[in-house]
C-alpha positions in Angstrom: 283.6 -1.9 -56.5 286.2 -1.6 -59.2 288.5 0.6 -57.0 288.2 -1.9 -54.2 289.1 -4.8 -56.4 292.0 -2.9 -57.9 293.5 -2.1 -54.5 293.1 -5.7 -53.4 294.8 -7.0 -56.5 297.7 -4.5 -56.2 298.2 -5.5 -52.5 298.2 -9.2 -53.5 300.9 -8.6 -56.2 303.1 -6.7 -53.7 302.7 -9.5 -51.2 303.7 -12.1 -53.8 306.8 -10.1 -54.9 307.9 -9.7 -51.3 307.5 -13.4 -50.6 309.6 -14.4 -53.6 312.4 -12.0 -52.6 312.4 -13.3 -49.0 312.7 -16.9 -50.3 315.7 -16.0 -52.4 317.5 -14.5 -49.4 317.1 -17.8 -47.6 318.6 -19.9 -50.3 315.5 -21.0 -52.2 316.0 -21.5 -55.9 314.2 -18.8 -58.0 313.8 -21.3 -60.8 311.5 -24.1 -60.1 309.5 -26.6 -62.1 306.1 -25.6 -63.1 303.5 -26.2 -60.5 305.8 -26.2 -57.4 308.6 -24.4 -55.5 311.3 -26.4 -53.8 312.9 -25.7 -50.4 316.5 -26.3 -49.4 315.6 -29.8 -48.3 314.1 -30.5 -51.7 310.5 -30.8 -50.4 307.7 -29.6 -52.8 305.8 -26.5 -51.6 302.2 -26.0 -53.1 302.0 -23.2 -55.7 299.9 -20.2 -54.6 297.5 -18.3 -56.9 297.5 -14.9 -55.2 295.3 -13.2 -57.8 292.5 -15.7 -57.5 292.6 -15.6 -53.7 292.3 -11.9 -53.8 289.4 -11.9 -56.2 287.6 -14.5 -53.9 288.2 -12.2 -51.0 286.6 -9.3 -52.9 283.7 -11.5 -54.0 283.0 -12.3 -50.4 282.7 -8.6 -49.7 280.2 -8.3 -52.6 278.2 -11.1 -51.1 278.1 -9.4 -47.8 276.9 -6.2 -49.4 274.2 -8.0 -51.3 273.0 -9.7 -48.1 273.0 -6.4 -46.2 271.0 -4.7 -48.9 268.5 -7.5 -49.1 268.0 -7.6 -45.3 267.1 -3.9 -45.5 264.7 -4.6 -48.3 266.6 -2.6 -50.9 265.7 -5.1 -53.5 266.6 -3.1 -56.6 270.1 -2.3 -55.4 270.6 -5.8 -54.2 269.5 -7.2 -57.5 271.9 -5.0 -59.4 274.7 -6.0 -57.1 273.8 -9.6 -57.6 274.1 -9.2 -61.3 277.5 -7.7 -60.9 278.5 -10.7 -58.7 277.2 -13.2 -61.2 279.2 -11.5 -64.0 282.4 -11.8 -61.8 281.6 -15.5 -61.1 281.4 -16.2 -64.8 284.5 -14.3 -65.8 287.0 -15.1 -63.0 285.5 -18.1 -61.2 286.3 -16.2 -58.0 283.3 -16.6 -55.8 282.5 -19.9 -54.1 279.1 -21.5 -54.7 278.3 -21.5 -51.0 278.8 -17.7 -50.9 276.8 -17.2 -54.1 273.9 -19.3 -52.6 273.9 -17.1 -49.5 273.5 -14.0 -51.7 270.7 -15.5 -53.9 268.7 -16.7 -50.9 269.0 -13.3 -49.2 267.6 -11.6 -52.3 264.9 -14.3 -52.7 263.7 -13.8 -49.1 263.7 -10.0 -49.7 261.6 -10.4 -52.9 259.2 -12.7 -51.0 258.8 -10.1 -48.2 258.2 -7.2 -50.6 256.1 -9.0 -53.2 258.5 -8.6 -56.1 257.1 -11.4 -58.1 258.8 -10.7 -61.4 262.2 -10.9 -59.8 261.2 -14.2 -58.0 260.5 -15.7 -61.4 263.9 -14.5 -62.8 265.7 -16.0 -59.8 263.9 -19.3 -60.2 265.0 -19.5 -63.8 268.6 -18.9 -62.6 268.2 -21.7 -60.0 267.0 -24.1 -62.7 269.9 -23.0 -65.0 272.6 -23.9 -62.5 271.6 -27.1 -60.6 273.0 -27.3 -57.1 273.1 -23.6 -56.6 270.0 -23.6 -54.5 268.0 -26.6 -53.2 264.6 -26.5 -54.8 262.3 -27.6 -52.0 258.5 -27.4 -51.6 258.6 -23.9 -50.1 260.4 -22.5 -53.1 258.1 -24.2 -55.5 255.0 -22.8 -53.7 256.5 -19.3 -53.7 257.2 -19.5 -57.4 253.6 -20.8 -58.0 252.2 -17.9 -56.1 254.4 -15.5 -58.2 253.1 -17.2 -61.4 249.6 -16.6 -60.2 250.2 -12.9 -59.5 252.1 -12.4 -62.8 249.5 -14.4 -64.8 252.1 -16.9 -66.1 250.0 -20.0 -66.3 252.5 -21.8 -68.7 255.4 -21.6 -66.2 253.0 -22.3 -63.3 251.7 -25.6 -64.9 255.2 -26.7 -65.7 256.3 -26.1 -62.1 253.3 -27.9 -60.7 254.0 -31.0 -62.9 257.7 -30.9 -61.6 257.0 -30.2 -57.9 254.0 -32.5 -57.5 250.3 -31.9 -57.8 247.9 -31.0 -55.0 244.6 -29.1 -54.7 246.2 -25.8 -53.7 248.7 -25.9 -56.6 246.0 -26.8 -59.1 243.9 -23.8 -57.9 246.9 -21.5 -58.3 247.6 -22.6 -61.8 243.9 -22.3 -62.7 243.8 -18.8 -61.4 247.0 -18.0 -63.4 245.4 -19.4 -66.6 242.2 -17.5 -66.0 244.1 -14.2 -65.6 245.7 -14.9 -69.0 242.2 -15.4 -70.4 243.2 -18.9 -71.3 239.8 -20.2 -70.5 240.2 -23.5 -72.4 243.3 -24.4 -70.4 241.6 -23.4 -67.2 238.6 -25.6 -67.9 241.0 -28.5 -68.8 242.8 -28.1 -65.4 239.5 -27.9 -63.6 238.4 -31.2 -65.1 241.7 -32.8 -64.0 241.0 -31.3 -60.5 237.6 -33.0 -60.5 239.0 -36.3 -61.6 241.4 -36.3 -58.7 238.6 -35.6 -56.3 239.7 -32.1 -55.3 237.6 -28.9 -55.1 238.0 -25.4 -56.4 238.8 -22.8 -53.8 236.5 -19.8 -53.2 239.2 -17.4 -54.5 239.4 -19.4 -57.7 235.7 -19.2 -58.4 235.7 -15.5 -57.6 238.4 -14.8 -60.1 236.6 -16.8 -62.8 233.4 -14.8 -62.1 235.4 -11.6 -62.2 237.0 -12.4 -65.5 233.7 -13.4 -67.1 232.3 -10.1 -66.0 235.2 -8.2 -67.4 234.9 -9.8 -70.9 231.1 -9.0 -70.9 230.1 -12.6 -70.4 227.8 -11.6 -67.5 225.5 -14.7 -68.0 228.4 -17.0 -67.4 229.5 -15.1 -64.3 226.0 -15.7 -62.8 226.0 -19.3 -63.9 229.2 -19.8 -62.0 227.6 -18.2 -59.0 224.5 -20.5 -59.1 226.8 -23.6 -59.5 228.8 -22.8 -56.3 226.5 -24.7 -54.0 226.5 -27.8 -56.3 230.3 -27.7 -56.4 230.5 -27.8 -52.6 232.1 -24.3 -52.4 231.3 -21.7 -49.8 230.8 -18.1 -50.9 232.5 -15.1 -49.2 231.9 -11.4 -49.4 233.7 -11.0 -52.7 231.6 -13.7 -54.3 228.4 -11.9 -53.5 229.9 -8.5 -54.5 230.8 -9.8 -58.0 227.3 -11.4 -58.3 225.6 -8.1 -57.3 227.7 -6.3 -59.8 226.8 -8.8 -62.6 223.1 -8.6 -61.7 223.2 -4.8 -61.8 224.7 -5.0 -65.3 221.7 -7.0 -66.5 219.5 -3.9 -66.0 221.2 -2.1 -68.9 220.8 -5.1 -71.2 217.6 -4.5 -73.2 218.1 -6.6 -76.4 221.0 -9.0 -76.0 222.7 -10.1 -79.2 222.7 -13.7 -80.3 225.0 -15.7 -78.1 225.3 -12.8 -75.7 224.3 -12.5 -72.0 220.7 -13.1 -71.2 218.5 -10.6 -69.4 217.5 -13.0 -66.6 218.8 -16.1 -64.8 217.3 -19.0 -62.9 217.5 -17.0 -59.6 216.0 -13.8 -60.8 216.8 -10.8 -63.0 217.9 -7.2 -62.8 217.1 -5.3 -59.6 215.1 -8.3 -58.2 218.3 -10.4 -58.2 220.3 -7.5 -56.7 217.9 -7.3 -53.8 217.9 -11.1 -53.3 221.7 -11.2 -53.2 221.8 -8.3 -50.7 219.3 -10.0 -48.4 221.0 -13.4 -48.8 224.3 -11.9 -47.5 222.6 -10.7 -44.3 220.5 -13.8 -43.8 221.4 -16.1 -40.9 220.1 -19.1 -42.9 221.0 -20.2 -46.4 218.6 -18.5 -48.8 216.9 -20.6 -51.5 219.0 -20.8 -54.7 221.9 -19.1 -52.9 225.3 -20.7 -51.9 226.3 -21.3 -48.3 228.3 -18.5 -46.7 231.8 -19.2 -45.6 231.9 -19.6 -41.8 228.1 -19.8 -41.5 227.8 -16.3 -40.3 225.9 -13.4 -42.0 228.0 -11.0 -44.0 227.6 -7.2 -43.5 227.5 -5.8 -47.0 230.1 -3.2 -47.9 229.4 0.3 -49.0 230.1 -0.8 -52.6 227.4 -3.5 -52.4 224.8 -1.1 -51.1 225.8 1.6 -53.6 225.6 -0.9 -56.6 222.1 -2.1 -55.5 220.8 1.5 -55.0 222.1 2.6 -58.4 220.5 -0.5 -60.0 217.1 0.2 -58.3 217.3 3.9 -59.3 218.0 3.2 -62.9 215.1 0.7 -63.0 212.7 3.3 -61.7 212.2 1.6 -58.3 212.5 4.9 -56.3 210.8 3.6 -53.2 213.0 0.5 -52.9 216.1 2.6 -53.6 215.2 4.9 -50.7 214.6 1.9 -48.5 218.0 0.3 -49.2 219.6 3.7 -48.6 218.0 3.7 -45.2 219.4 0.2 -44.5 222.8 1.3 -45.7 222.9 4.2 -43.2 221.6 1.9 -40.4 224.3 -0.6 -41.1 226.9 2.1 -40.5 228.0 2.7 -44.0 228.6 6.2 -45.3 226.2 7.5 -47.9 227.7 10.4 -49.7 226.1 13.4 -51.5 226.3 11.7 -54.9 224.3 8.7 -53.7 221.6 10.9 -52.2 221.4 12.7 -55.6 220.9 9.4 -57.4 218.0 8.4 -55.2 216.5 11.9 -55.2 216.5 11.9 -59.0 214.8 8.5 -59.1 212.1 9.9 -56.8 211.8 13.0 -59.0 211.4 11.0 -62.2 208.4 9.2 -60.6 207.0 12.6 -59.4 207.6 11.7 -55.7 208.3 15.3 -54.7 207.6 14.7 -51.0 210.1 11.8 -50.9 212.7 14.0 -52.6 212.3 16.7 -50.0 212.4 14.1 -47.2 215.8 12.9 -48.5 217.0 16.6 -48.5 216.0 16.8 -44.8 218.0 13.7 -44.1 221.0 15.2 -45.7 220.7 18.2 -43.4 220.5 16.0 -40.3 223.7 14.1 -41.4 225.4 17.5 -42.2 225.8 16.7 -45.9 225.8 19.9 -47.9 223.4 19.9 -50.8 224.8 20.5 -54.3 223.5 21.6 -57.7 222.5 18.0 -58.5 220.2 17.8 -55.5 218.5 21.1 -56.5 218.1 19.8 -60.0 216.4 16.7 -58.7 213.9 18.8 -56.8 213.2 20.9 -59.8 212.7 17.8 -61.9 210.2 16.5 -59.4 208.3 19.8 -59.6 208.3 19.5 -63.4 207.0 15.9 -63.3 204.5 16.8 -60.7 203.3 19.9 -62.6 204.1 22.4 -59.8 205.7 25.5 -61.3 205.2 27.7 -58.3 207.1 25.3 -56.1 210.0 25.3 -58.6 210.2 29.0 -58.3 210.4 28.7 -54.5 213.2 26.1 -54.8 215.1 28.4 -57.1 214.7 31.3 -54.7 215.9 29.2 -51.7 219.2 28.2 -53.3 221.2 31.0 -51.5 220.2 29.4 -48.1 222.3 26.3 -49.2 225.2 28.6 -50.2 224.4 27.8 -53.8 224.0 30.3 -56.7 221.4 29.7 -59.4 222.9 28.4 -62.7 221.7 28.2 -66.2 220.7 24.6 -65.6 218.5 25.3 -62.6 216.9 28.3 -64.4 216.2 26.1 -67.4 214.6 23.4 -65.3 212.4 25.9 -63.5 211.4 27.4 -66.9 210.5 24.0 -68.3 208.3 23.3 -65.3 206.5 26.6 -65.9 206.3 26.1 -69.7 204.7 22.6 -69.5 201.9 24.0 -67.3 201.3 26.9 -69.7 202.6 29.5 -67.3 203.9 31.9 -69.9 204.2 35.0 -67.6 206.4 33.0 -65.2 208.6 31.9 -68.1 209.0 35.4 -69.3 209.8 36.6 -65.8 212.5 33.9 -65.4 214.1 34.9 -68.7 214.2 38.5 -67.7 215.8 37.5 -64.4 218.4 35.4 -66.3 219.4 38.4 -68.4 220.5 40.2 -65.2 222.5 37.3 -63.9 226.2 36.7 -64.2 227.7 34.5 -67.0 227.1 31.3 -65.0 223.3 31.9 -65.3 222.9 33.6 -68.7 220.3 32.2 -71.1 221.6 29.6 -73.6 219.9 27.9 -76.5 218.0 25.6 -74.2 216.5 28.6 -72.3 215.4 30.2 -75.5 213.9 27.0 -76.9 211.9 26.6 -73.7 210.5 30.1 -74.2 209.5 29.1 -77.8 207.8 26.0 -76.4 205.9 28.1 -73.9 204.6 30.3 -76.8 203.7 27.2 -78.7 201.8 25.7 -75.8 200.0 29.1 -75.3 199.0 29.0 -79.0 200.8 32.3 -79.7 202.4 31.4 -83.0 203.0 35.0 -83.9 204.9 35.6 -80.7 206.8 32.4 -81.3 207.9 33.6 -84.8 208.8 37.0 -83.4 210.9 35.5 -80.6 212.7 33.3 -83.2 213.8 36.4 -85.1 214.9 38.1 -81.9 217.2 35.1 -81.1 219.1 35.8 -84.3 219.0 39.6 -84.5 219.0 40.8 -80.8 220.4 38.0 -78.7 222.9 36.8 -81.4 222.2 33.2 -80.7 221.8 31.0 -83.7 218.6 28.9 -83.7 219.1 25.2 -83.9 216.9 22.5 -85.4 214.8 22.3 -82.2 214.0 26.0 -82.4 212.8 25.8 -86.0 210.8 22.6 -85.3 209.0 24.3 -82.4 208.1 27.2 -84.6 206.9 24.8 -87.4 204.7 22.9 -84.9 203.3 26.2 -83.5 202.3 27.2 -87.0 200.9 23.8 -87.8 198.8 23.6 -84.7 197.3 27.0 -85.6 196.6 26.1 -89.2 199.4 28.3 -90.6 200.5 25.7 -93.0 202.2 28.0 -95.6 204.3 29.7 -92.9 205.3 26.2 -91.6 206.4 25.2 -95.2 208.4 28.4 -95.5 210.2 27.7 -92.2 211.0 24.2 -93.4 212.3 25.4 -96.7 214.4 28.1 -95.0 216.3 25.6 -92.8 219.0 25.2 -95.4 219.6 28.9 -95.5 220.2 28.9 -91.7 222.7 26.1 -92.1 220.4 23.5 -90.5 219.7 19.9 -91.6 216.1 18.8 -91.0 215.7 15.8 -88.7 213.0 13.2 -88.4 210.9 15.7 -86.3 211.1 18.3 -89.0 209.9 15.8 -91.7 207.2 14.4 -89.4 205.7 17.9 -88.6 205.9 19.2 -92.2 204.3 16.1 -93.7 201.5 16.4 -91.1 201.1 20.1 -92.0 200.8 19.1 -95.7 198.2 16.5 -94.8 196.1 19.0 -92.8 196.4 21.5 -95.7 195.1 18.8 -98.0 198.3 18.9 -100.2 199.0 15.2 -100.8 201.4 15.9 -103.6 203.6 18.2 -101.4 203.4 15.7 -98.5 204.6 12.9 -100.9 207.4 15.1 -102.2 208.7 15.9 -98.7 208.5 12.2 -97.8 210.5 11.2 -100.8 213.3 13.7 -99.9 213.5 12.4 -96.3 216.7 10.4 -95.6 216.8 7.7 -93.0 213.1 7.2 -92.7 212.0 6.0 -89.3 208.6 4.8 -88.0 207.5 8.4 -87.2 208.0 9.6 -90.8 206.1 6.5 -92.1 203.3 7.1 -89.7 203.2 10.7 -90.7 202.8 9.9 -94.4 200.0 7.3 -93.7 198.3 9.9 -91.6 198.7 12.5 -94.3 197.0 10.2 -96.8 194.1 9.7 -94.5 193.8 13.5 -93.9 193.9 14.0 -97.7 191.2 11.4 -98.1 193.5 9.1 -100.1 192.3 5.8 -98.8 194.1 3.7 -101.5 197.4 5.5 -100.8 197.0 5.1 -97.1 196.7 1.3 -97.6 199.6 1.2 -100.1 202.0 3.1 -97.8 200.9 1.0 -94.8 201.8 -2.1 -96.7 205.1 -0.5 -97.8 205.8 0.5 -94.2 205.4 -3.2 -93.2 207.7 -4.3 -96.0 210.3 -1.8 -95.0 210.5 -3.5 -91.6 208.6 -0.8 -89.6 205.7 -1.5 -87.4 202.8 1.0 -87.5 201.6 2.1 -84.1 198.0 1.8 -82.8 197.2 5.4 -83.7 198.0 4.9 -87.4 195.9 1.7 -87.5 193.0 3.4 -85.7 193.1 6.4 -88.0 193.1 4.4 -91.2 190.4 1.9 -90.0 188.2 4.7 -88.8 188.5 6.4 -92.2 187.7 3.1 -94.0 184.7 2.6 -91.7 183.3 6.0 -92.5 183.6 5.3 -96.2 182.1 1.8 -95.7 185.1 0.1 -97.2 184.7 -3.1 -95.2 187.2 -5.2 -97.0 189.9 -2.6 -96.1 188.7 -2.7 -92.5 189.2 -6.5 -92.3 192.5 -6.3 -94.1 193.7 -3.7 -91.5 192.5 -5.8 -88.6 194.5 -8.7 -89.9 197.6 -6.5 -90.4 197.2 -5.2 -86.8 197.0 -8.7 -85.3 200.2 -9.7 -87.2 202.1 -6.8 -85.7 201.2 -8.1 -82.2 199.0 -5.2 -81.3 195.6 -5.7 -79.5 192.4 -4.6 -81.0 190.8 -1.9 -78.9 187.0 -1.9 -78.2 186.2 0.7 -80.9 188.2 -1.2 -83.4 186.4 -4.5 -82.5 183.1 -2.7 -83.1 184.3 -1.7 -86.5 185.4 -5.2 -87.4 181.9 -6.5 -86.3 180.2 -3.9 -88.5 182.4 -4.9 -91.4 181.7 -8.6 -91.0 178.0 -8.0 -90.7 178.0 -5.8 -93.8 179.6 -8.6 -95.8 177.2 -11.3 -97.0 177.5 -15.0 -97.7 180.7 -17.1 -97.3 182.9 -14.1 -97.2 180.9 -12.7 -94.3 181.0 -15.9 -92.3 184.7 -16.3 -92.8 185.2 -12.7 -91.6 183.1 -13.4 -88.5 185.3 -16.5 -87.7 
């Protein structure tokens, strides 16, 4: 560009010099008044500015290049050329406004075609800064408003709307821009203005507001907007239902909402129930009760995302049968269900012990030529564990090569757990020996060894449990963790080996382990069974971060040590500390008091139990009746009441 301008300037200077020389040879005076040249006849000839004309000619070439780049959608290059042209206009005043307008409009149209909204906003600011450069008509205003919406510039959008004129469409665009900025107060203010003018929100506006409420964790408000759609006279589309389903699914994970936070239910349902209602409302030919009208009046075919969200919601809620049903509807609707979705449903079936349903889903995967993965095998093994079928878990493990899968440490551990929970110690030892021969991907880890310890505990072989604990450190070179020591402590406690249990507890520090709540609970229970109330109290006092299990353990230890007064004292202290005793603790203490015929204590405990919200069982009611009958006079009558 610089070279081209230099050549043009040089040519213009040469032409001017040649013209002056030619005029002198024809008798024209070389000295003339400023502003004109005079001919022989004395007539004035207009003065020519050759430099400015040449610059204008070069500017026209720049404009042509800008237009050509813009027409070919080279927006970035055209914008840089436009900036150079603008700089020349400011410095030399060499480009006519009409030519500049042609360049600007070409770049504007290119940005509109290619959705370059940030450049559109910059060009609009240039148009406003130089009045008359481009005529600002309704089309340009609407384009800028759309760019403001996409760029989330609600302030500029509202200013343009006030300047260009207000209508329902422009109000909706500005509300969407304000909502994207999270300027909820301004969005509500504009919505009220919209209502006062008798205009309505668009479906896309309500969708965006619902989406933003979901994104900022205000799920309750997102569903409130959905329930208000029908009252506002707005029709819902697929995106409306999709956001509502997503919000309803999020309610499943809300167990105890904080004050002012989202609620766990709405007026139209809660959790997975609401998800199913929304999914069915989309496909219904008639408007469902409590649901908005569907745009166009035709049923909506749910997308794969909607089906997947509902299935995950049902699976996480433990509704395995309904999740399997929706999966079948998804496949029937022509949506693709991948291997991950089948794994989710199979795991939901496994957690409910529905082993036959899990295998039926595996057969469906084979029919649809979906290759099983480790997650599907793990789901089947979990189903065997929940169903208590160790033999079938071994069969599943042996059948993995038929699916082109190799057993891993995870699959071995799950099969071992199924065997251990049924007391099949020989099968556990057989699987461990098999793991020792496998490659690194299936070698035993700490979970495998803890499962073996648990199998010894369940088989009441505390000596074998202690021996295996030592082998973990000496032979296998795997450091036991807190779970390992807790299992050994429990094995010794269950077999009345209280001193050994205490030694294991005291030696946890030497192994570099910190006792957890299970450690304290088990060792306090061991002291109680050993009748050592002082030691149980000492361990309780050293426990940090006492939870309900440790409190229950110390109350149970007091009962086991025949310390009735201490049991009542610690029960009261437990309540004062903000913990609720469980029904087992109340039953234990009340039974002990009944045997000792301490009827006042029985009635006191019954009152405490009712205050915690627990229900008196039939044996406890019998104890209360015996206590009330044993008491005489007014006190007895009040107790009966």
